[in-house]
C-alpha positions in Angstrom: 26.5 48.3 70.6 23.0 47.0 70.3 22.2 43.3 70.6 21.5 43.2 66.8 24.8 45.1 66.2 26.6 42.4 68.2 24.9 39.7 66.1 26.0 41.5 62.9 29.6 41.7 64.1 29.6 37.9 64.7 28.1 37.2 61.3 30.7 39.5 59.7 33.5 37.6 61.3 32.1 34.3 60.0 31.7 35.8 56.5 35.3 37.0 56.6 36.5 33.5 57.6 34.7 32.0 54.6 36.1 34.6 52.2 32.7 35.9 51.2 31.9 39.2 49.4 29.2 41.0 51.4 27.6 44.3 52.1 25.0 45.9 54.3 22.3 47.6 52.2 21.3 51.0 53.4 17.6 51.6 53.6 16.1 54.8 52.4 13.4 56.5 50.5 14.3 54.8 47.2 15.3 51.4 48.7 13.4 48.2 48.3 11.6 47.3 51.5 12.2 44.0 53.3 15.7 43.4 51.8 17.9 41.3 54.1 20.4 43.0 56.4 23.4 41.5 54.7 23.8 40.6 51.0 26.4 37.9 50.4 28.2 36.3 47.5 29.4 32.8 48.6 31.4 31.3 45.7 28.8 32.7 43.2 25.8 31.8 45.3 23.5 34.8 46.2 22.8 34.7 49.9 20.6 37.0 52.0 20.9 37.1 55.8 18.3 38.8 58.0 19.8 39.4 61.4 17.7 39.3 64.6 18.6 39.3 68.3 16.7 38.6 71.4 12.9 38.3 71.0 12.9 40.3 67.7 11.4 38.3 64.8 11.4 38.8 61.0 8.5 40.7 59.7 6.1 39.3 57.1 7.7 41.5 54.5 11.2 40.3 55.4 10.0 36.7 55.2 8.5 37.3 51.8 11.8 38.7 50.5 13.6 35.6 51.8 11.2 33.4 49.9 11.7 35.5 46.8 15.4 35.0 47.0 15.0 31.2 47.5 12.5 31.1 44.5 15.1 32.8 42.4 17.8 30.1 43.2 19.5 31.9 46.0 19.8 31.0 49.7 18.4 33.1 52.5 17.6 32.8 56.2 17.0 34.6 59.4 20.0 34.5 61.6 19.1 34.7 65.3 20.0 33.4 68.7 18.8 29.9 67.8 21.1 29.4 64.8 24.0 31.8 64.9 26.4 29.3 66.5 25.7 27.0 63.5 25.9 29.7 60.8 29.4 28.8 59.5 28.3 25.1 59.1 25.1 26.2 57.4 26.9 28.3 54.9 29.5 25.6 54.3 26.6 23.2 53.6 25.1 25.4 50.9 28.4 26.5 49.4 28.6 25.5 45.7 31.1 22.8 44.9 34.4 24.2 43.6 
């Protein structure tokens, strides 16, 4: 498994623990470019997660899409080695009140 694949597996486990609906969009000829790796519904909140591992960084296009999600009222971020250990707490912090 690639380092990014390992990161995605860790994120998937966290999303399962939080009871989220999520999917991994498949890129292709007719797909929008820059869409985050994982699209999540967290208690009605739209969340986009771009997963990176090691020295890999989000591209300008990916960062633009993250900003578009935020501007539309959703939550999005790049998940990498610097914040993956806090991801569950981050998501719990943005979770809408029940």
